[in-house]
N, C-alpha and C positions, 0 to 999 in steps of 0.2 A: 587174295582176300577181298580186295575192293570189288572185283567183278562178281564174286559170290554174294556180297552184300547187296549189290545192285540187282542181282537176280532175285534174291529173297524179297527185296522191296517191290519189284515188278510183279512177282507171283502173288504177293500179299494183296496188292491193289486189285488184281484180277480175281482172286479166289476168296478173299476175306468174307464177302457177303454170303457165298455158298456155305463156307465153313461155319460162320456164326449162325446161319439159318438152320443148319443140320443140328448144331449143338442146342439151339433154342428148343427144337422139337424134343430133345432128350431131357433138358433140365428145367424148361419152362421158366427161365429167368434170363432176361436179356443182358443184365449186368454180368451174371455168372458166365453166360455163354461167351461174352466178349473176353472176359478174363481167361477162360480156358483156351480160346483161340490165340490170345496173346502169348500164353504159355507155349503153345505149339510153335509160334513164330520165334520165340526166344530159343527154343530147342533147335530150330533150323539154323539160326544164326550161330549157335554153338557147334553144331555137328557138321553142317555142310562144308565149311572151309576145309575140314580134314577128310571127310568121307566122299565129298563131291556132291553135286546137285543130282537128286534122283531123276530117273527117266520121266516120272510123272510127279512133279513137285507138289501140285495141288492135291493129289490123292495122298501123298505123304503127310502133308499138313493136316488134312482132314482125318486121316487114321490116327495120327498122334493126338490130335485134339479130342477125338472120341474116346480114346483109351483113357485120357486124363479125366474126361467126364465120368466114365464108368468108375474109375478109381475114387473120384469125389463122391459119387453116389454110394459106393460101398463103405467109405469111411464115415458117412453121415450116420450118427447114432439115432437120428430121428426116424429113419426109414425102416420099414418092416421087411421081413424076408421076401414078401410078395413084391415089394418095390424093387428089391435087388434083382429078382427074376425079370421084372419088367425092364430094368436097365440092360440086362444081358440081351433081352429080345430086341430092344431098340438098337443095340450095337450092331446086330445082324440085319435088322430091317432096312430095306432100301426104299424109303418113300420117294415119290417123285421129287427130284431136285428142284424143278421149277416151282412146285407148290411151296416148298420151304422158303425159297427166296421171295416169292410173292407174299407169303405170311410175314416175313421180316420187313418187307416194304410197308405193309399195312400197319404193323406195330410201330415202326419208326415215325410214321406220319399219322398216328392215331389222334383223333380230335380232342382227346383229353389233354393233350400237350399244347403248350403255347407255340405259336408259329416259329419263333426263333429256336425253340427247343427241337421242333420237328426238323428244321433245316440242319441243325448241328448233328442230330442223331442220324439223319439220312446220309450225310456226307461221311460221318464216322463209320457207320456200320455197313453201308452199301457202297460207299466210295473208297473206303480204306484209307481216308485221309487222317492225318494226326491232328491233335488239337491245335498244334502250332500252325499247320497248313490252313486249317479252317479259319483260325484267328487272323492270319495274314490276308485271307481272301475278303473277310468282312471288316478289317481294320479295327479289331478289338484285341484284347490280350488273350493269351492261351488260358489264363486262369478263368476268364469269363466263359470261354467255351467249355472248359472242364466242368465248371459249376452248372452250366446249362444242361450238359449231358448227364451229370450226376442227378440233378433235380428231375430230369426226364425219366431216368431209370427208376428213381424212387416213386415217382407218380404212377408209372406203369405197374410197379409192384403193389402199391397201395390200392390202386383201382382194380387189381386182379384181372388185367387185360389178358384174355385167352390167346393161345397161339393158333387156334383153329381158324380155318378160312370161313368167313361169314358167307351167307348166301342171299340171293334176292335183293331187296331194296337196301339192306345194310351193306352188302358188298359194293353196290353202286355208290353209296355215300362215302364209304371208306376209300374207294378208288378215286373219287373226286378230291379227297384230301391229299392223296399221293400226287395227283396231277398238279394240284395247286402248289405243293412244295417244289416239285421239279421245275415248274415254270418260274417260281420265285427265284430259284437258284440261277436259272438261265437269265432272267431279267437283270439280276444283280451283276452278272458277268457281262451282259450286253450293254447295259447303261448303268454304270456304277453310281450308287447314290452318294458316295463320298470319296475323298482321296484326290490324287493328282491326275489319274488316268481315266479316260472316258470308258474303257473296257477292261475286263479281267477275263482274258480268253480261257484260262484254266477252268473257271466256273461254267462257261458256256459249253466247253467240251464235256465236263462232268455231267451237266444236265442232259446233254444230247445222249450220252452213254446210258444214263438212267432211264431216259425216255424210250430209247430203243429197247432196253432190257424189259421195261414194263410192257411195251407193245408185243414182245415175244411171249411174255408170261400170260398176257390176257389178250390173245389174238382176236377175240370176238368183240372187244370193247372199241367202238368207233372213236370215242374221245381220246383213247390212248394213241391211236394212229394219227388222229388229227393234231394232237399236241406235237408229235414228232414232225409232222409236215410243217406246222407253224414254226418250230424252232429251226428246222433245216433251212427253210426259205429265209428266215430272218438272219441266220448265221451266214448265209451266202453273201450278204452285203457287208460283212465285217471289214474287208480290205478297202472298200470304197467309202465307208462312213467316217473315216478319220483322215484328216489332212496331214500335210508334211510336218506340221508343228504339233500334232496331237489334237488339233481342234476338231469339233464335230463338223461333218458335212451333211447338210440337209438332204432328205430323200430326193427332192426334185433337182438337186444340183450334183448328185452322185454320177460318176462315170460308170455306166451300166456294163461297160466292157470288162470291168474289174469284178463284177459279181461272179461268184463261183458257180459255174453251170452244173457241176457234178452234184453239189448240194441242192440246187434247184430241182434237178431231175429226181433226186432222192425224195425231196419234199413232195413233188407231184405223185410219185409212186406211193408214198405214205397216204396222200390224200385219196388216191383211188382205193386203197385198202380200207380207209375209213368209210368211204361211201359204200363199198361192198358189204361192210359189216351191217349196214342198214340202221333203221331206227330214225327218230326225229333228229334234226340237226341240233347238236349241243353247242355250248359257247366256244369250245376250242375248234370245232369244225367251222363255225362262222368266221372266227378269226383267221383260220387257215385259208378260207376262201378269199378273205380280204388280201392276205399275203400273196395268194395266187394271182389275183388281179394285178397287183404291182409287178410281180415277176413276169407276167405275160406281156406287159406293155414294153415295146421296143424303146420308147423314149418317155420322158415325164409327161410330155404333151399328149401322148396316146393313152394315158391312164384313164380308165373308165370310172370316173369319180361318181357318176350317178349310180352305178352298180355298187360301189363301195359304200355310198351313203345309204342305199337300201339295205345292204348287209348289216351296217351298224344299227339301222332301225330295228332289224330283227334281233340283233344282239342285245339292244336295250330292253326289249321285251323279256329276254331271258335273264339278263344280268343288269338291272337298272342302277348300276353304281355310278357315282359322279364322274369317275375317270372314263368309263365307257361313254357316258353322255358328252364328256369333253371331246373325246375322239370323234364322236358323231358330229359335233359342231365343226370340227376341222374339215371333215368330209363334206358337210353341207356348204361350208365356205368355199371349198374348191369346186363343188358341183354347181351351186346355185348363186354364188357371189358372196363377197365378204360381209355384206350387211346381214344376209341370212345367217351366216355363221356367227357374227357378233351378237345377234339377238339371242341365240342359243347359249353362247358363252356367258353373256350378262345374266342369264337366268341362274347361273351356277355360282355367282360371286358371293352369295350369302350362305353357301353351303359350308358348314364348319369343317367337313372332311377335307376340303380343298384349301383351307385357310392358309397353309404354309406350303402348298404344292406349287413349285416354281413354274411348271408348265402351264398353269392357268394364266398368269400374266404374260408368259411368253407367247402363247397362242393369241391372246387378246392383242398384244403388241403387233403381232404379224398382221392380224385382220385390220387393225387401226391404220397401219402403214399402207396397206393396200387401198384403204379408203381415203388416203391423203391426210389423215389426222395425225400429222407427224409429231407434234409436241406431246400428245397423249401416248403415242406409240413409244417414244423415247423413254418416257417415265415408266411405262410398263416393262420395257426390257431391263432397265436399271433395277426395278423392283424384283423381277425374276432372278436377276443375278444375285441379289442380296439373300434370296431364299434357298438357292441351291448350295449343296455342300460339296459339289464336285468342282475342282479347280478348273478343269478344261472347259466345262460348260459355263462356269462363271465368266471366264475370259471371253468366251464366244459371245455371250449375251451382252457384256459390256461393249464389245466391239460392234455388235449390231446397233446398240444405242448410239455409240459415237459416230457411226456412219450416217445417221440421220441429221441433216443440217436444219437447225432451228435457231430462232433468235432467243438467246438466253434471257430468261425473265429477270427483271430487276427485283431487288429485295432478297431477303434470306429464304432459304429452303426449310422445309420441315425438319430435315435431319440436322442442319446447322443450328437452327433455333433450339432444338431439343438438347443438343450437346452443350450449347452456351447456358441454357437453363440449368442443366445438371452440374455444370462446372462452377456454380456460384459458391462463394465462401461462406454464405450465411445459412447453408443447409447442413444438417447433421447427416452422418453416414447412413443411419437407418432411413431417413427421409429420402436421401438420394437413391438408395436401393429401391424403395417403394415407388417413387416417382419414375425411376428408370424402367421398371417393369411395364408401366403404363405407356410411356413414350416410345419405348422400343417396339411394343406391339403396334402402336399407331404408325411408326415408320415402316415396319414390315408390311403392314396391311395397305398403306397408301403410298409408300415409296419415300426414300430419303430426299429425292430430288423434287418432290412436290413443292411448288412455290407456297410459302406460308400464307400469303395473301389470298390464295385460292382455296384454302382449307374451309370446308363448310360443315354446318351442323349435321346435315344428312350423311356426310361421309363418316363423321364421328359416331353417329347413332348406328350406322351399319356395322362398324367395327365392334361396337359394344354388343350388338345383337348376335353377331357371329362368334365373338370370342368369349364374352362373359354372360351371355344370355341365360345360361343354366347354372351359373355359379351362386354361391351363398350371398345373401344380402350384404354381409359385411365386406366381401370381396368387391362386389359391384360398387358399393358406396366409396370404397377406398380409391378405385380407379376413377370414379366420377369426380372425387375431390381433387385428384391429381390433374385432371384435364382442366378443371376450373382454375386451379392455381397457375397452370401453364398459360392459360388464356389471359389471366390478369397480368402476369409478368410480361407477356408479349403484346399487350395492348390490343387484344382481339376481343370481339364480342364473345359472350359466354356460350361456347359451342356445346356445352353440356346442359344447357338450359332445358332442352327437350327431354332429358333423361331424368325420370322421377327418382327421388331417393327412396330406397326400399327399407321397409321396417325390419329391424334386426331382432332375432330371437336367439337366445343362447341355449344350446343343448350340451349337456355334459357328455364328454367323450367317453366311449366304453373303456373299461379297464380289463386287462387280461387276468384270468383267474390263476391262482398259484399252480394248479395242475398244468395249465397251458404254458406257464413259464418254465416249469420243470421239463416239459416236452421240448421247449425251445432250447434250453441250455444243453440238453442231451443230444442235440443234432450233431453228428460227427462232421458234417460238411460246412458248418457255420464258420465263416472266415474269422480269423483271429481279431482283426480290427473291429468288426461288428460285435463279436463276443465280448471284447474288452469294454467297448463303449457302452453297450447295453447293461453289462454287469455294474459298471461304475455308476450309471444313472440309477440303477436299481438299489445300489448299496448306499448312495448318498442322497442328500436332499437338494442337490444343486440343479439349476436349470440346464436345459440342453445347450443353450448358447454359451453359458459359462463353462461347461465342460469342453465344448468344442474349441473354446478360446485358449485352453490350457497349452502351455509350452513345456518342453522337457525341462527347461531351467527352473520352472515353477515347482517341480515335483520333489517331495521329500519321501522317497520310497521306504526308508526305515520307519518313519513316523506315520506312514500311510495317509499323507495329506498333501495338498497343494494350495498355493495362494492364488486367488483370482480376485483382482481388485482389492477391496478391503476385507474380504471374507476368506474362509477356508473351505475347501472341498475335502472331505474325508471318505475313506472307503474301508472295506473289510477284507477278509482273507482271500476270497476268490479273485477280486480285482488285483490284490497284491500279488497273486500268483501269475496273473496274465500280463500285467504291465511290463515286467522285464522282457518277456518274450516279444511283445509288440515293439518295444524300442529297439531290440536287436543291435545294440552297439551304438545307436544314434545318441548324440549328446546335446544337440541343439535343435531348435525349430519346433513346429507344432507337434503335439502328441499324436493327433489323428490326421492323417494325410490322405489325399485322393489316390485312386488307382494308377492314374497316368500323369505324366508331366503336362503342364499347360501348353497350349499352342502359342506361337509368337504373338498373336493378336490378343492374347488373354494373360499377359504376364501379371501376376498378383503383386501386391505390395511386399517388400522384403520381409516384413514381420509375418506374412502368411506363406512364406516359401521355406521348405526344408532344405538347408544347405547341403545335407548329406545325400539326399535322393533327388533333389530338383523337383519334388512334387509339392503341390499347393495344399493349404489347409482344407480339410474336408468341410464342405459347405453344409449349412443347416438343411437346405432343401434336399440335397443328395442323401444325407443321413436319414431324414424323415421318410423319403421315398423308399429306401432300402428296408427300413423297419416295417413300413406298411405292406410292402410286397411280400416280405417274409412271413408276416403274421396274418395274411389273408386267409390261409387255411385254418388258422386258430380262431378267427373271428366268426361267430355264427352268421353275421351279416355279410361276411366276405369282403369287408371294406379295409380290414387291417387296422392296427392300433397306432396311436401317435406316441412318439417318444416321451412326451411330457407326462404320460400316464405312468411311466416306469418309476419316476421319482416319488410318487405319492403312495407307492405300495410298501407294506411293511417288510 
């Protein structure tokens, strides 16, 4: 029984994309196609243990799924007799299998979907991964992945995305989206953005499999072969880029004898196919050429950095993104000296895109160390460590900082002063929260270890321009006031003196129309927590913060009311129906709790922690974000609505 289940799982991973693609051609609905394929999978799990595994299990699954598709079409009362005949014809028609899978790839990575949704759909439909497997790979819950996939299917249906293969320019644009998603999956596996491990090999392997599949489906596309070449060569270094304790090993320090020569040869072969396909060099071809330069060098010292810098110069012309420009700065620093590289890096420090990108201060620290500016380098490595969410990288960056011997500056650091300022007894909780947002951003941008005495007005102005330059006047002024208060407390000169106070103008927030609310309430995928919270705000006159502060002990379900401070929150029938479902047996703690348990470094106050689930109270910021994201499609301006507008509606 166990062996049969393993066989079914293996066959499903190999054949699911072909099966779903074939069904999609029949039913023209990606959600329905996946359901029918899952039905065939269930049938295999039920029948194969007793009947044995068929000689051609993939064909068995495909045939079973197609029969169910035809049965579904026949049962549909909305279809005419002509459509039933079409279904019979489609059952017998053998369209090119490769075209079907390519169509499915293009749909899974369609530009109308958000990047996260494209990734989840691709791994689900083409990789055969379950929601739980995808969730583990990206360190989120299975519920989040399920919601992303459901939202993606609904978006595809609402937009009426056709199953036909586009041609010409549109095909090239759609293939570009597929390449982007595959490379995103590979990069998340090669350099995990969060978690304890530096790599997630399963994602690398899945991206390689998808890349090779795409290259087979589109053999004349040079960029498809180039992406495969790039991933093969990068994957060849996997064994050498992690040290014995799981720490990163920099490229120039890697033992090149541990590079996988088979993968390198496969990468070279894919590169030749890309060049044979012809056409002007695209971004993946240029990146693959850079990877080839590294792979061809017997030692780090033999690397042709001048050639790599030239390739990055060409890449910047095609893809002038801040990250590509940062990589060009690294190459220039290696080819022409650290000062040349530092000048290029410093030109990127005010780019908002790189504001929280840990590799910017990491690269800057490396260049400063090579220039002998050790104190500045140490601060940059510490700042990079504070920005990364990957534990292995964080430890590595702290270690690099600690290896630099410098004279410790006298006096407090920015981080210590900020913590002391916020720990005062004379500040209210709301003030601490507001000031904390400002000071945390200053610490992230300038580094916790920056000596307070060396903090300058120019540095503060640069942080404001990068972080809050485009914000509303009210937000700008709030952060400006926080800096002035901090400077007064720390006996510093007014570092915000050069920041002008902006004139504030109040605009009334948009209000969702009744028809829009009806559409919102009728959504079947709306999570119970959000449905209950939004209904409660709509049916009461209470503020958002008051509702979020409610505890289960405050509720009087029979009387449909709850005490908050000196006032009461009341509700009507729909909230009364939803609240018992939301509580689900919980008897204490916050009514509305977050999706996940807090990390060790973010333990909330006991009053904000649910003793039954270990989850913290849902924050105002998170609740507001979820409502805005959900209502963007309802808002004509596509900005989404604020929760405060719900309570003012009749």
